[in-house]
PLY file of the C-alpha trace (Angstrom):
ply
format ascii 1.0
element vertex 86
property float x
property float y
property float z
element edge 85
property int vertex1
property int vertex2
end_header
106.48 113.46 100.45
108.93 116.31 99.92
111.84 116.03 97.48
114.18 118.36 95.67
113.58 118.65 91.94
117.06 117.20 91.43
116.07 114.15 93.44
112.85 113.85 91.38
114.95 113.90 88.17
117.42 111.38 89.59
114.59 108.99 90.45
112.96 109.49 87.04
116.25 108.70 85.28
117.47 105.76 87.38
114.09 104.34 88.36
114.38 101.41 90.71
117.97 100.54 89.73
119.22 101.20 93.27
116.43 99.15 94.86
117.18 96.30 92.46
120.75 96.16 93.78
119.30 95.14 97.14
117.18 92.43 95.52
120.11 89.99 95.50
119.07 88.98 99.00
115.91 86.80 98.69
114.23 88.33 101.76
114.78 91.88 100.50
113.78 90.86 96.96
110.43 89.71 98.32
109.96 92.95 100.28
110.80 95.04 97.20
108.56 93.09 94.80
106.21 95.51 93.03
107.61 98.57 94.83
107.27 101.98 93.18
108.46 105.45 94.09
105.71 107.69 95.41
105.24 111.00 93.61
106.37 113.99 95.66
103.65 116.23 97.08
106.14 119.12 97.27
109.20 119.63 95.06
111.77 122.34 95.76
114.87 123.91 94.28
117.80 124.71 96.58
116.23 124.63 100.02
112.90 124.20 101.70
111.96 125.10 105.29
109.40 122.95 107.04
107.75 123.85 110.36
106.78 120.72 112.28
104.79 122.51 114.96
107.59 124.56 116.45
110.46 122.43 115.20
111.95 123.84 112.00
113.74 121.58 109.55
115.64 123.03 106.61
116.07 120.68 103.65
118.89 121.52 101.26
119.69 119.84 97.95
123.46 119.24 97.93
123.95 116.75 95.07
125.75 115.48 93.33
127.64 113.69 96.05
126.68 110.02 96.42
123.77 110.53 94.01
122.49 113.50 92.01
119.60 113.97 94.42
121.43 114.04 97.74
119.71 116.17 100.37
120.63 117.20 103.91
118.18 117.95 106.69
119.08 120.47 109.39
116.96 120.51 112.56
117.49 124.16 113.44
116.70 124.26 117.17
118.73 121.14 117.94
121.51 121.95 115.46
121.41 118.41 114.08
122.38 117.66 110.47
121.12 114.49 108.78
122.23 113.41 105.29
120.04 111.45 102.85
120.44 110.07 99.34
117.96 109.28 96.61
0 1
1 2
2 3
3 4
4 5
5 6
6 7
7 8
8 9
9 10
10 11
11 12
12 13
13 14
14 15
15 16
16 17
17 18
18 19
19 20
20 21
21 22
22 23
23 24
24 25
25 26
26 27
27 28
28 29
29 30
30 31
31 32
32 33
33 34
34 35
35 36
36 37
37 38
38 39
39 40
40 41
41 42
42 43
43 44
44 45
45 46
46 47
47 48
48 49
49 50
50 51
51 52
52 53
53 54
54 55
55 56
56 57
57 58
58 59
59 60
60 61
61 62
62 63
63 64
64 65
65 66
66 67
67 68
68 69
69 70
70 71
71 72
72 73
73 74
74 75
75 76
76 77
77 78
78 79
79 80
80 81
81 82
82 83
83 84
84 85
C-alpha cells in the first residue's frame, strides 16, 4: 500500500466517515461492516516513482481538490493519467 502523507493524515482525521456515507444502502453496509483502512507500507511527500517491471508509474499528491489526500497516477510510457481520492 502506497499513499501520500497527506492522504495518510486525511484518513487519520476523517476515519471511515466517507465509507459510512455508502452504508445507507443495506448491501453496501453489509460489505463495509468491520472494515478498516490498511496502514501504508510506503508514505511519500510530493511524488513517488514506482517501477512495475518496466512500466513506470509516477504518483503525485495534488490535494486538496475533492479531498485533502487526492493523488494522480501517471503511467509514463502510455501517457495515461488516472485520478484517485482518499
